[in-house]
C-alpha positions in Angstrom: 0.1 0.0 -0.2 1.3 3.5 -0.8 0.5 6.0 1.9 0.9 9.8 1.5 1.3 11.9 4.7 0.7 15.3 5.0 1.7 17.1 8.2 -0.4 19.9 8.3 0.6 23.5 7.8 3.9 25.1 6.6 7.1 23.6 6.9 9.3 25.8 9.6 6.0 27.5 10.3 6.3 30.1 7.5 3.8 31.8 6.4 1.5 29.7 8.5 2.3 27.7 11.6 -1.3 26.8 12.2 -2.7 27.0 15.6 -0.5 27.7 18.7 -0.4 27.0 22.4 1.1 30.4 23.8 1.9 29.1 27.4 3.7 26.0 26.1 4.9 27.8 23.1 4.6 25.1 20.8 3.1 25.3 17.2 0.9 22.9 15.2 3.2 22.7 12.1 5.6 21.3 14.5 3.3 18.8 16.3 1.7 17.6 12.9 5.4 17.1 11.5 6.5 15.0 14.6 3.5 12.8 14.7 3.9 12.5 10.9 7.4 11.3 10.9 6.4 8.6 13.6 3.4 7.6 11.4 5.6 7.1 8.3 8.1 4.9 10.6 5.4 2.9 11.8 3.8 2.4 8.2 7.4 1.6 6.8 7.7 -1.1 9.3 4.3 -2.5 8.3 5.5 -2.8 4.9 3.9 0.2 3.2 5.5 2.6 0.9 5.2 6.0 2.4 5.9 9.5 0.9 5.5 12.6 3.2 5.1 16.2 2.4 4.8 19.2 4.6 3.9 22.3 2.4 2.1 25.5 2.5 1.1 24.8 -1.2 -1.7 22.4 -0.9 -3.0 22.5 -4.5 -0.7 24.5 -6.7 -2.3 27.8 -5.4 0.6 29.2 -3.5 3.6 29.9 -5.5 7.3 30.0 -3.8 6.2 27.3 -1.1 7.3 24.3 -2.6 5.9 21.3 -4.2 2.0 20.9 -4.2 0.8 18.6 -1.6 -2.4 17.0 -3.7 -0.5 17.2 -6.8 2.3 15.1 -5.4 0.0 12.3 -3.8 -1.9 12.2 -7.1 1.5 12.1 -9.1 2.7 9.4 -7.1 -0.6 7.1 -7.4 -1.0 7.0 -3.5 -3.6 4.7 -2.3 -4.5 6.8 0.7 -3.7 10.3 1.9 -3.6 11.4 5.5 -3.4 15.0 6.7 -2.3 15.4 10.1 -3.4 18.6 12.1 -4.1 20.0 15.6 -7.5 21.7 16.1 -8.1 25.0 18.2 -11.2 26.7 19.1 -11.7 28.3 22.6 -9.4 26.7 25.1 -12.2 24.7 26.4 -13.0 22.4 23.4 -11.1 18.9 23.4 -11.2 15.8 21.5 -10.2 14.2 18.2 -12.0 14.3 15.1 -11.4 13.0 11.6 -12.5 14.9 8.5 -13.5 13.4 5.2 -15.0 14.6 1.8 -18.2 12.8 2.4 -19.8 10.1 4.5 -19.5 7.7 1.8 -16.8 5.5 -0.1 -13.3 4.8 0.7 -12.5 8.2 2.6 -15.2 7.7 5.1 -14.1 4.0 5.6 -10.5 5.3 6.3 -11.7 7.8 8.5 -13.4 5.2 10.6 -10.8 3.1 11.1 -8.4 5.8 12.1 -10.8 7.4 14.4 -11.8 4.2 16.1 -7.9 3.5 16.8 -7.3 7.2 18.0 -10.2 7.3 20.3 -9.5 3.8 21.8 -5.8 4.7 22.4 -6.2 8.5 23.8 -8.9 7.2 26.0 -6.6 4.6 27.9 -4.3 7.8 28.5 -7.4 10.1 29.3 -10.8 8.3 29.8 -12.5 11.7 29.4 -11.0 12.4 26.1 -13.9 13.1 23.6 -14.6 11.4 20.4 -15.9 14.2 18.3 -16.6 11.6 15.4 -16.2 11.7 11.7 -17.1 15.1 10.0 -17.9 15.9 6.2 -15.6 18.8 4.8 -16.2 18.7 1.1 -14.4 22.1 0.5 -11.2 21.4 2.1 -8.8 20.9 -0.9 -6.9 18.2 0.4 -10.0 15.9 0.5 -11.6 17.3 -2.5 -8.7 17.2 -4.9 -7.0 14.1 -4.1 -7.8 11.2 -6.3 -7.6 8.7 -3.6 -9.3 8.2 -0.2 -8.5 11.0 1.9 -8.8 12.2 5.7 -7.6 15.2 7.7 -7.2 14.1 11.5 -7.5 16.5 14.0 -5.4 15.1 16.8 -6.7 17.2 19.7 -7.1 20.8 20.6 -3.6 22.5 20.8 -5.2 25.4 22.7 -6.8 23.1 25.4 -4.0 22.5 28.1 -5.3 19.0 28.8 -5.1 17.9 25.2 -1.8 19.9 24.5 -0.1 17.9 27.3 -1.2 14.9 25.4 -0.1 16.3 22.0 3.3 16.8 23.8 3.8 13.7 25.7 1.8 10.8 23.6 2.9 11.5 20.2 4.2 8.0 19.6 0.9 6.8 20.8 -1.1 8.9 18.7 1.0 8.0 15.6 0.7 4.3 16.4 -2.8 4.5 16.3 -3.2 6.6 13.1 -0.8 3.9 11.4 -3.2 1.1 12.8 -6.1 2.9 11.4 -4.4 3.0 7.8 -3.5 -0.8 8.0 -6.8 -1.6 9.3 -8.5 0.2 6.4 -6.2 -1.9 4.0 -7.2 -5.1 5.7 -11.1 -4.3 5.2 -10.7 -3.5 1.7 -8.3 -6.0 0.7 
């Protein structure tokens, strides 16, 4: 299986680091990249082919920020696409959610597998960790313009202190859960 991983937001945080936790002084782009590298390592061990690209240029719309993420995944012929992010809202919202193009087809199946693994894993760390479920986001270009089943995983709320501590201290667990979700999906459709 060929898996394309897209850690969210711009490499090195320029021009858009994504969400930020001001007190802990860390950025979404750094957390997403760290988790993405771990997911890549787990999937390579599982026998997958993996490409990874963190770029502000999602679909060829931004010049000067490297290769286009969507075009790279499509050109490579990926079987699945996983974009990794952290949510932010009002410092009190918590939990994990997985965004898909719509509630049908391979993207939904992939999303279900990843969401299930993530929730089970993080609820072992924090039984109060909310399952925010699958959500349809057809306007997101990484879900709309990819030619393969695609998901955008929001691993937790970086602006919430409790979620932020989980994102800092349990990246290996989060990454392993995402990787298991991908391999669960592959087993389900094979």
